C-alpha positions, 0 to 999 in steps of 0.5 A, a space after each residue: 348689865 349696863 343700862 343707859 338713859 333713853 335705851 329701850 328694854 323688854 320689861 316684865 311690868 306685871 302684875 298691874 292693877 286697873 288701867 296700868 299698862 300690862 305685860 312684858 313690853 318695850 319700855 324706855 328707860 328715862 332715869 339718868 345713867 348715874 342712877 342706873 349705875 348706882 341703885 337697883 331700880 330704873 325709871 321707865 315709860 312703857 311703849 305701846 302701839 295702841 294709843 291716841 295722840 295725848 299731850 303726854 304721849 310721844 310718837 315713835 317709830 321703833 323696830 319698824 313699828 309706830 307706837 307711842 311712849 306712854 309718859 303718863 304711865 312712868 314707874 320705877 321698877 326693879 332691874 331684875 324685870 329687864 328681860 333683854 335690851 332692844 335698842 334706843 330711841 332717836 335724838 329727836 324722839 329724846 328731845 320730844 320725851 324731855 319736852 313732855 316730862 318738863 311740861 308734865 312735871 316742871 312748873 
């Protein structure tokens, strides 16, 4: 399966512990295409419809639903957890994701 950066996949992220986002849900692939092509894991950020306006979350509209990309819950998962491709986020949402990741992780 070809996986591209910023595509949204339905991903089974269970089992989880504590406050980690649970269940099978849409997630944005944030790992770069070269990584997605060459190793068996992808870096993802889960999406949710229930959240608040935190600095580490990006508001999105996906498949007619308003929600959030939860960048404070970035994780690496095996590609076998990917259930199906759902689509892609918009260019402006991609730019917001890049900005928040940079603010979170780069000095």
